[in-house]
N, C-alpha and C positions, 0 to 999 in steps of 0.2 A: 617122147618129146626130146629133141636134141638140145643140149645145153652147151654153153660156151666152155671151151677148154680154159681153165684158169691156172696159171703157173706162177709160183713164187720164185723170183729171180733176183740176182744182184746186178745192179747197173755197173758195168765195168768201164765204159768209155762212151763219149759223145763226140762224133765227128760232125762238124757243121760247115756249111758253105751257103752264104746268103740265107734263104729261108728253108733250106733243106737240111735235115738232120738224119744221120745214121747212128742208131743207138745200139751199142753192144751190151748184151747181158750174159750172165753165167747161169745156166740151168743144169743142175746135176753135173757140174764140171764140164758141160758142153757149151760152146758159144752159140748164142742166138742173136740175130740182128733184126732191127726194126727200122723201117723207113718212115719218116714223118715230116710233114710240112709245118706242123705246130708242135711245140714242146713246152710244157709248163715250166716256168722258171724255178719251181721248187724241186724239180727233178735234178739230182746231183749224183756224181760218181760215188759209188759206195753204198747208195741207198738200196734198201730192200723194197721191191715193188712187186705188184701183181700184174702180169700181162695176160691178154686173152687173144684167142683165135677161134673162129667158128670151126667146128668139125668138118663142115662141108668145104672148107678152104684147105684142108690137110690132105695131101696126096700120099700114096704109098708106092715104094719101089722095093724090089728084092735086094738090091745092093746099093752101096754108096756110088755116086757118080760125080766125078770132078769136072766133066765136060757138059755142064748145064749152067743156067743162070741162078739156080737156087742155092744160097749159101747156108740155109738152115736145114740140115739133114741130121735127124736124130735116130739112132738105132734103138729099137724097142723090142720087147718080147710080147707077142700077142697073148692076151689073157682072156679075151672074150670076142666072139663074133656073133652078131645077131643078124640073121638073114630076113629081109623083107621081100615083098614082091618086086619092088623097084630098087630099093636101096639096102645097103648093108652098113652096120655100125661095127667098126673094128676098134677095139680098145687095146692099147699097148702100154707096157710098163717099163719105166726106166728108173732104177733105184727107188722103187715104191711109188713114184709119181705116175699117174695115169694120163695118157693122151688118147683122144678119140678122133678117128677119121670116119667120115661118112662118104662112101663111094657107091657107084651103081652096083647092083647085084651082078650084072654082066661082067664088070671089071673084077669083082671079087671072085667070080667063078673062073675067069681067065687066069688070075694070079694063083688059083688053087691054094688059098691061104688056110692055115690051120692053127689052132691054139698051141702055144709053145714055140711056134716058129719065130725066128728073128727077121724083122723087116726094117726098112728105113722109112720114117715118116718125114715128109717134106712140108715145111711151114714157110710160105712166101713172106718175105720181109715186109711187103706192102700190106699184108693182111693182119699183122700183129698190132695190138694197141695196148697202151698202158691203161689199166682199169682204175 
């Protein structure tokens, strides 16, 4: 069963325009951004919060890429790969924190991933939520 990635982060900044909010967090000294139309008024800069993202919304790249629309790119070391008939679960660690991506087995085979390798996990800002 696939469980939500749950990350403990510090809220660094809130950028707002009308009803749109871009929230900047710090996760293991890496910036992460969330896009939101609604934001609880109790959420304030400096707060420690937990954010979540489904593993099926996390993509994997071999290298950082500056020429794309994804601002959340986190380098991790692969600690576990579980192959299924259709899907693979890839778990990566950053400073002891575990992130999981679930991708197709075909994509996993094409990337030729292995435990111990360094990869970049991509977390779309529109898919992150404060829990």
